[in-house]
C-alpha positions in Angstrom: -35.7 7.4 -27.3 -37.4 6.1 -24.1 -34.1 6.0 -22.2 -33.1 9.4 -23.4 -36.5 10.9 -22.3 -36.1 9.2 -18.9 -32.6 10.6 -18.5 -33.8 14.1 -19.4 -36.7 13.8 -17.0 -34.5 12.7 -14.1 -32.0 15.5 -14.8 -34.8 18.0 -14.9 -36.3 16.7 -11.7 -32.9 17.0 -9.9 -32.5 20.5 -11.2 -35.9 21.5 -9.9 -34.7 20.4 -6.5 -31.6 22.6 -6.9 -29.3 19.6 -7.0 -26.3 20.8 -8.9 -24.1 17.7 -9.0 -25.7 14.8 -10.9 -23.8 11.7 -12.0 -25.0 9.8 -15.1 -23.6 6.3 -15.3 -23.7 5.7 -19.1 -21.2 3.2 -20.4 -22.2 3.9 -24.0 -22.4 7.7 -23.7 -19.7 8.3 -26.4 -20.8 5.4 -28.6 -24.4 6.7 -28.7 -23.1 10.3 -29.2 -25.1 11.7 -26.2 -22.3 13.6 -24.6 -24.5 16.8 -24.9 -26.5 15.4 -21.8 -23.5 16.1 -19.5 -21.1 18.9 -18.7 -18.1 16.8 -17.8 -17.1 13.2 -18.7 -15.3 11.0 -16.2 -13.8 7.9 -17.8 -13.0 4.9 -15.6 -10.5 2.7 -17.3 -8.3 -0.2 -16.6 -5.8 -2.2 -18.7 -7.2 -4.8 -21.0 -6.1 -7.9 -19.0 -7.7 -6.6 -15.8 -10.8 -5.6 -17.7 -11.0 -9.1 -19.2 -10.6 -10.8 -15.9 -13.2 -8.6 -14.2 -15.7 -9.1 -17.0 -15.2 -12.9 -16.9 -15.8 -13.0 -13.2 -18.7 -10.6 -13.2 -20.6 -12.2 -16.1 -19.3 -15.8 -15.7 -18.2 -15.9 -19.3 -15.2 -17.4 -21.2 -12.0 -15.5 -22.0 -12.9 -15.6 -25.7 -16.4 -14.1 -25.1 -15.0 -11.5 -22.8 -12.5 -10.4 -25.5 -15.3 -10.3 -28.1 -17.3 -8.0 -25.8 -14.4 -5.7 -25.2 -13.4 -5.5 -28.8 -17.0 -4.6 -29.8 -16.7 -1.4 -27.8 -15.0 1.8 -28.7 -11.3 1.6 -27.8 -10.5 3.3 -24.5 -7.9 5.4 -26.3 -10.7 6.9 -28.4 -12.9 7.5 -25.3 -10.0 9.3 -23.6 -10.3 12.0 -26.2 -13.7 13.0 -24.8 -12.9 12.6 -21.1 -12.4 15.6 -18.8 -11.2 13.3 -16.0 -9.8 9.8 -16.1 -9.9 7.4 -13.2 -7.3 4.6 -13.6 -8.9 1.5 -12.0 -5.9 -0.8 -12.3 -5.3 -0.9 -8.6 -7.5 -1.4 -5.5 -10.7 0.2 -4.6 -9.1 2.7 -2.2 -7.0 4.0 -5.0 -10.1 4.6 -7.1 -11.8 6.3 -4.2 -8.9 8.7 -3.8 -9.0 9.6 -7.5 -12.8 10.2 -7.2 -12.3 12.4 -4.2 -9.7 14.5 -6.1 -12.1 14.9 -9.0 -14.9 15.9 -6.7 -12.7 18.6 -5.1 -11.9 19.9 -8.5 -15.6 20.0 -9.5 -16.4 21.9 -6.3 -14.0 24.6 -7.2 
């Protein structure tokens, strides 16, 4: 409840300042069923092997633990059903930036 209140407060503060484009980084948005907080959902996904390698490097954990963490989440295929936009993060950062810019252009329209 505290986090939801804080998110709502932050969104309301931005709206008061006439900021119309607000990004909410919420990895568990769908799992916690709080999609009502946003107008659009952008899903960033990668294949399971890259996801596993990145998770191991970021958190300094074993392959087995990384797989456990990934398998405890909602499958990406299920998350895709809720997404308005999907960023495929299998390649380099420049590719991801290009996809983000395309989405921003669409949102501006």
